C-alpha positions as CSV (number, residue, x, y, z in Angstrom):
1,M,-10.0,27.4,1.2
2,R,-6.8,28.0,3.0
3,V,-3.9,29.0,0.6
4,I,-0.4,28.7,1.9
5,P,2.0,30.2,-0.6
6,G,5.5,28.8,-1.0
7,A,8.9,30.6,-0.8
8,A,9.2,30.6,3.0
9,P,12.9,30.2,4.0
10,V,12.8,26.8,5.7
11,A,15.1,23.8,5.4
12,A,14.1,21.1,2.9
13,E,16.8,18.7,4.0
14,R,14.7,17.0,6.7
15,F,12.0,15.9,4.2
16,E,12.1,12.9,2.0
17,V,9.6,11.8,-0.7
18,S,8.7,8.6,-2.4
19,W,6.9,8.1,-5.7
20,L,6.3,5.5,-8.4
21,D,8.2,5.7,-11.7
22,A,6.7,5.0,-15.1
23,D,7.2,1.2,-14.5
24,G,5.5,1.3,-11.1
25,V,8.7,0.9,-9.2
26,E,8.9,2.9,-5.9
27,Q,11.6,5.5,-5.8
28,R,12.7,7.6,-2.8
29,G,15.0,10.5,-2.2
30,P,15.5,13.9,-0.5
31,L,12.7,16.3,-1.4
32,A,15.2,19.1,-2.1
33,E,16.9,17.0,-4.8
34,V,13.9,15.5,-6.5
35,A,11.3,18.3,-6.4
36,G,12.6,19.9,-9.6
37,A,13.5,16.7,-11.3
38,V,10.4,14.6,-11.0
39,A,7.2,15.4,-12.9
40,F,4.8,14.7,-10.0
41,E,1.9,15.9,-12.1
42,A,2.3,12.7,-14.2
43,T,3.3,10.0,-11.6
44,P,1.0,7.1,-10.7
45,A,-0.9,7.2,-7.5
46,V,1.2,5.8,-4.5
47,R,-2.0,4.5,-2.9
48,S,-4.9,2.5,-4.3
49,F,-8.5,3.5,-4.2
50,P,-10.3,0.6,-2.7
51,S,-14.0,0.0,-2.9
52,Y,-16.0,-2.3,-0.7
53,K,-19.5,-2.8,0.7
54,G,-20.5,-0.4,3.4
55,Q,-17.8,2.1,2.5
56,R,-18.6,5.6,3.8
57,N,-16.5,7.5,1.2
58,F,-17.0,7.4,-2.6
59,P,-13.8,6.6,-4.6
60,G,-13.7,6.6,-8.4
61,L,-12.1,7.9,-11.5
62,Y,-12.5,11.3,-13.1
63,W,-11.7,11.6,-16.8
64,S,-9.6,14.8,-17.2
65,A,-9.3,16.7,-20.4
66,T,-6.1,18.3,-19.1
67,V,-4.4,15.0,-18.5
68,G,-6.1,13.1,-21.3
69,G,-6.8,10.2,-18.9
70,H,-8.3,9.2,-15.6
71,V,-7.5,10.8,-12.3
72,G,-8.4,8.9,-9.1
73,F,-10.4,10.4,-6.2
74,E,-11.3,9.0,-2.8
75,S,-14.3,11.2,-2.0
76,W,-16.8,13.4,-3.8
77,L,-14.9,16.4,-2.4
78,E,-11.8,15.2,-4.2
79,R,-13.8,14.6,-7.3
80,E,-15.1,18.2,-7.3
81,H,-11.6,19.5,-7.0
82,A,-10.3,17.2,-9.7
83,M,-12.9,18.8,-11.9
84,L,-12.0,22.3,-10.9
85,L,-8.3,21.6,-11.5
86,D,-9.3,20.3,-15.0
87,F,-11.2,23.6,-15.6
88,D,-8.4,25.9,-14.4
89,P,-6.6,27.3,-17.5
90,Q,-3.4,27.8,-15.5
91,I,-3.1,24.0,-14.8
92,T,-1.2,22.0,-17.4
93,G,-1.2,18.7,-15.5
94,Y,-2.1,17.1,-12.2
95,A,-2.1,13.7,-10.4
96,S,-3.8,12.3,-7.4
97,Q,-1.9,10.7,-4.5
98,P,1.3,11.5,-6.3
99,M,3.8,11.0,-3.5
100,W,4.5,10.0,0.1
101,L,6.0,12.9,2.1
102,F,8.3,11.8,5.0
103,W,9.7,13.7,7.9
104,P,11.4,12.7,11.1
105,E,9.6,13.0,14.5
106,A,11.0,12.4,17.9
107,T,9.0,10.1,20.2
108,A,8.6,10.6,24.0
109,S,11.5,8.2,24.5
110,G,13.7,10.3,22.2
111,V,13.8,7.7,19.4
112,R,13.4,9.3,16.0
113,R,10.7,7.8,13.7
114,W,9.5,8.7,10.2
115,R,6.0,10.1,9.8
116,S,4.3,10.2,6.4
117,H,1.5,11.9,4.5
118,A,0.2,11.4,0.9
119,P,-1.2,14.8,-0.3
120,D,-4.4,14.4,-2.4
121,F,-3.1,16.2,-5.5
122,F,-0.1,17.7,-7.1
123,A,-0.7,20.2,-9.9
124,R,1.6,21.9,-12.3
125,R,0.9,25.5,-13.5
126,S,1.7,26.9,-16.9
127,D,4.5,28.9,-15.4
128,G,6.2,25.7,-14.2
129,T,5.4,26.2,-10.5
130,G,3.8,23.4,-8.5
131,V,1.0,23.2,-5.9
132,L,0.1,20.5,-3.5
133,L,-3.6,20.2,-2.4
134,D,-5.3,18.4,0.4
135,C,-9.1,18.2,0.3
136,R,-10.8,18.2,3.7
137,P,-14.0,19.8,5.0
138,A,-13.1,22.5,7.6
139,N,-15.3,21.0,10.2
140,R,-13.5,17.6,9.9
141,I,-9.9,18.9,10.4
142,K,-8.7,17.5,13.7
143,P,-5.6,18.8,15.6
144,R,-3.5,16.0,14.3
145,D,-4.7,16.7,10.8
146,R,-3.8,20.4,11.2
147,A,-0.3,19.5,12.4
148,T,0.1,17.3,9.3
149,F,-1.1,20.0,7.0
150,D,1.2,22.5,8.6
151,I,4.2,20.2,8.1
152,T,3.1,19.7,4.5
153,A,3.0,23.4,4.0
154,E,6.5,23.7,5.4
155,A,7.8,21.1,3.0
156,A,6.1,22.6,0.0
157,A,7.4,26.1,0.9
158,A,10.9,24.6,1.2
159,V,11.0,23.7,-2.5
160,G,9.0,26.7,-3.8
161,W,5.6,24.9,-4.2
162,D,2.3,26.4,-3.0
163,Y,0.0,24.4,-0.7
164,E,-3.7,24.5,-0.4
165,V,-6.2,22.9,2.0
166,V,-9.5,23.1,0.2
167,D,-13.0,22.8,1.5
168,A,-16.3,22.4,-0.5
169,P,-16.4,24.8,-3.5
170,D,-19.0,27.5,-3.9
171,P,-22.1,25.5,-4.9
172,V,-23.1,27.9,-7.8
173,L,-19.6,27.8,-9.3
174,L,-19.5,24.0,-8.9
175,A,-22.9,23.6,-10.6
176,N,-21.8,25.7,-13.5
177,V,-18.4,24.0,-14.0
178,R,-20.1,20.6,-13.6
179,W,-22.4,21.5,-16.5
180,L,-19.5,22.7,-18.7
181,A,-17.5,19.6,-17.8
182,G,-20.1,17.6,-19.8
183,Y,-18.6,19.3,-22.9
184,R,-14.9,18.9,-22.0
185,H,-14.1,16.1,-24.4
186,P,-11.9,17.0,-27.4
187,R,-14.5,15.6,-29.9
188,F,-16.3,19.0,-29.4
189,A,-13.2,20.8,-30.5
190,A,-13.0,18.6,-33.6
191,E,-16.6,19.4,-34.4
192,A,-16.0,23.1,-34.0
193,A,-13.1,22.9,-36.4
194,R,-14.9,20.8,-38.9
195,E,-17.9,23.1,-39.1
196,A,-15.9,26.3,-38.6
197,R,-18.4,27.2,-35.8
198,G,-15.7,27.8,-33.3
199,P,-14.3,30.9,-35.1
200,A,-17.8,32.0,-35.9
201,L,-18.8,31.9,-32.2
202,R,-15.6,33.8,-31.1
203,T,-16.4,36.4,-33.7
204,M,-20.0,36.6,-32.7
205,F,-19.1,37.2,-29.0
206,S,-16.3,39.6,-29.7
207,R,-18.6,42.0,-27.9
208,P,-20.8,40.8,-25.0
209,R,-24.3,39.6,-25.9
210,P,-26.9,37.2,-24.6
211,F,-25.8,33.6,-24.9
212,L,-28.7,32.1,-26.9
213,E,-29.0,35.2,-29.1
214,G,-25.4,34.8,-30.2
215,V,-25.7,31.0,-30.7
216,R,-28.8,31.4,-32.9
217,R,-27.0,33.9,-35.1
218,V,-24.3,31.3,-35.8
219,G,-26.7,28.4,-36.5
220,D,-29.1,25.8,-35.2
221,P,-28.8,25.9,-31.4
222,I,-29.0,22.0,-31.3
223,A,-25.8,21.9,-33.3
224,V,-24.1,25.1,-32.0
225,L,-24.8,24.9,-28.2
226,P,-22.4,22.0,-27.5
227,I,-19.6,23.8,-29.3
228,A,-20.4,27.0,-27.4
229,Y,-20.3,25.1,-24.1
230,H,-17.0,23.5,-25.1
231,L,-15.5,27.0,-25.8
232,L,-16.7,28.1,-22.4
233,W,-15.0,25.1,-20.8
234,R,-11.8,26.1,-22.6
235,H,-12.1,29.7,-21.6
236,Q,-12.2,30.8,-25.3
237,L,-15.7,32.2,-24.4
238,E,-16.3,33.6,-20.9
239,C,-19.3,34.3,-18.7
240,E,-20.0,35.1,-15.1
241,L,-19.7,31.8,-13.2
242,A,-20.6,33.2,-9.7
243,T,-24.3,33.3,-10.8
244,P,-26.3,30.4,-12.4
245,M,-25.8,30.1,-16.1
246,T,-28.9,30.8,-18.2
247,M,-29.6,31.3,-21.9
248,E,-29.9,35.0,-21.3
249,M,-26.4,35.3,-19.6
250,R,-24.0,37.7,-21.3
251,V,-21.1,35.9,-22.9
252,R,-17.9,37.5,-24.3
253,C,-14.9,36.3,-26.2
254,G,-12.3,35.0,-23.7
255,Q,-8.8,36.2,-23.2
256,K,-7.4,32.9,-24.4
257,A,-9.2,33.3,-27.7
258,V,-8.0,37.0,-28.0
259,A,-4.4,35.9,-27.4
260,R,-4.6,33.4,-30.2
């Protein structure tokens, strides 16, 4: 992962951006003027996600608990990062292919033309800041791609956004989050509230203890485990995600639960 933080003192005036409004009508304006006025984490995708026989990439839709709807992806790598954004407690909303970024480029003959790039995701953090993401395996970044990413980083920095070019996630982290994502749906929260098992689990893990031990003390594991996994997804319970999850892993009450 390459993280390029915002706040560099560069001019935003040379960048323009286009996006689709709620009615699907294309809008366009200077990036400096619209960056703080448009909720890019909620805009429709500016490009479609075609599917056809013999296609080498794998487009589709990921259902996001954060968004409460589907987010498109054009590759498995994008799908993985859509899921990781969904799992990130700092992210309050995100959208795929949210905009076209335009910037002028002089040709060899001296004629100015507009170049464009559609970043893969825009995400909004809980503190109100924004981050653009592009998903690309490091070994597939060509010189022209790198130049485009550098320009995108410059544009993001000009309006105070961060910019990330992300590669394949750590496989252990990915496997753990993929398992927890199976319990991301709000119906598990409703079940936790209805049976009062959510508060019981948070109380049980107020001090770290083995996962299955704590679950069994709350009730039948068949009924309690889905709720416990949902609380892990929501960070109300926490465990070490850098190692494979097991029934013996130590689980503790999460900071989000403590804050509540």
